[in-house]
C-alpha positions, 0 to 999 in steps of 0.5 A: 427553527434551526437559528434558534437550535443554533443559537442554543447549543454550546460546545467545541466544533469538531471541525476546528479542532479537527483542522488544528490537529490535522494541520498540526499533524501535516507539519509534523510528517512533513518535518519527519519526511525531511528528517528522514531524507536528510539522514538518508543523504548523510548515509549515501555521504557516508557511503561516498567517503568510504567508498572513497576511502577504500580506493585511495587505500587501494591506490596507495598499496597498488602504488607501493606494490608497483614500486616493489615490483619494479625493484624485484624485476629488476634485481632478479634481472641483475642476479639472473640476466633473463631479459623476461625480467627486463621485459616485466619491468617495463610492462610495468612501466609502461603499460600497466602504469600503476603508480601514475594511476594510482596519483590519478585516483588520489588526485580525483577527490584529494588534490593539494590534500596531504595524502595526495602530497604524500602520494606525489612525494612517494612516486617522485622517490620511485621515479627517482629509483626507476632512473637508477634501476634503468641505468643499472639494467644498461650497465649489465646490458653492456656487460653481458654483451645482450644483442641489441634485438633483445634490448628495450628501447628505454634501455637504448635511449640511456647513455652511460657516463663517460667514466663507466663506458671504459670498465671492464664487464665485471665492473660494470656488473659491480657497479650495477649491483651497488647501485641496486643493492646500496644504502641509498637505494635502501634509503630511496626504498625507505623514504617510498615506504614512509611517504605511502605510510603517511598517506595511509595514516592521513587517510585514516585521521581524516576518516575518523573525523568525516565519521565523527562529524558524520555521526554528530550530525546524523544523531542530532538528525535523528534526535529531531525525528525522534521529537517529532514522531513523538509529537506526531503520535501525540497528535494522533492520540489527541485526535483518536480521543476527541473523536472517540469522546466528543464524536464516536461515543455520542454518535453511538449513543444517539444511535441507540436512541434511534434504535429504542426511538427514544430523544437523543442526548445533547452530548458531545461536540457541538455538530453532534449536539446540533444533529441530536437537538435537530433530530429531537425537534423532528421527533416531536414534530412527527410523531403526531402523525407518524403513525397515521402516515405509516398506516396509510402508507404501507395499507390499502384503504379498502381491504386493509392489507398491506400495499404493493409498497409495503409487500416491495419492502417485504421482499426486499427484506426477505431477499436476505433471509436465506429461509425457504419461501412460497410465493403465491399470486392470486387473481379473482376470476373474471371480476371484470364481469361483476363489476359490469354486471352487479356495479362497483359498490358489489365489487368493492364488497367482493374484494373486501371478503376475499381479503378477510377470508384470506387473512383467516387462512394465512398465519401471521408469518405469512405477508398477505398484500393487495397488489393490484385492482383484482390481484393478491399475492401471498410470501409464505414463511416457516411452513412445514414438509408438504407446502403443496398439500397445505397450500392446495388445501387453503385454496380450495376452501377459499373457493369453496367458501367463495363460490356459496352463494350469500345475500347479495354476494355473487359466487366468485373463484379464484386462480392462484400461481405458486412457485417456492424458492430454497434462499429468500426471495429472488426476481425469478419465483415471481415470474415463475408464480406468474407462469403457474397462474397462466396454467391455471386460467388456461386450464379453466381457472378457480384451482391452483398451480405449482411451478415446477 
């Protein structure tokens, strides 16, 4: 039969369609992930370039400021003849070394580039000024007859030209001032400013160019990412529509058919149609024997009451009900003696009579079952405010009728244990009812006991 069904079913196979869409979705997700990583990498490159621009720009300004600082200190020394300015000068030259550090920073990322060339030209001009400044300070030291221990080593190492050695003090001071404030000095300072400005301009142009390239690249990658995301969204929508129309809606409709007990409709994908066809075939096959098997499976063949299996299913259903129930365990007193004395046929008649009386005494909302050889059980639901009185009255009436001797039927009695639960069926209620039954048997049988 499965082969016949398989040949007769036509339709789109969900597994093939889903596989195509899932593979497409995975590939598009990888593309989106790749473009995201590329954008992240570009952004990191921009951050690195901006940091480099900031560091190089700061280094160029540091070089210019260091050169200006040296000029200020040497000029202050020429005006005030205070050795502190001379010490500051050489501290900058020998200890701080801001000009050299600026060159090192520029060379790290721009060696051989225009900014590097301009900065090195500015350093060259600054070093040329340094020689002039040191020579001027030498003239000043000689003119003011500074003590030897107050003169820095760099000044001591500097030798005056022979023509300047024999100048009078005023002439030495005049020449020093001319060297520090003359046109040549200012021209050199202007060249330093020019070279540093060119370096900064070159950095700015380079930054703008790099920024434009990165913007163009990021826009291109971002556009690709948008396309991939749109395609991925389209795949997701297609997958959702396919699953909804060809799988979920047909399955939901077939679920309604199952709940109503009707045949399924052959709609949807190939797999759903196949399941529906198989189900319909099974329904046709099982329809004949369903009622017979159901009755045999749920009822005791002797008494017609529901059996233990069906009773267990009822207990499971009531476990989630949350409503109060009463659980009764009913045992026939000395039933073995009845079988031994009157025979099993009479014993069967006793069981049938008790089952009939139990069905009379309890309502349709109660569940009466035969759970063992001579043992019955009842679950009562939707009872009133005084269930113990009602149950006691029912059991007393049962025992009165059973003890009345009828033709061919021996007198019998029942012992009953009862327990209650406010939250539906719980495992403890059965044990509690069993304890109550034990109390009845210990007290003489033919009675009803309630678990406290």
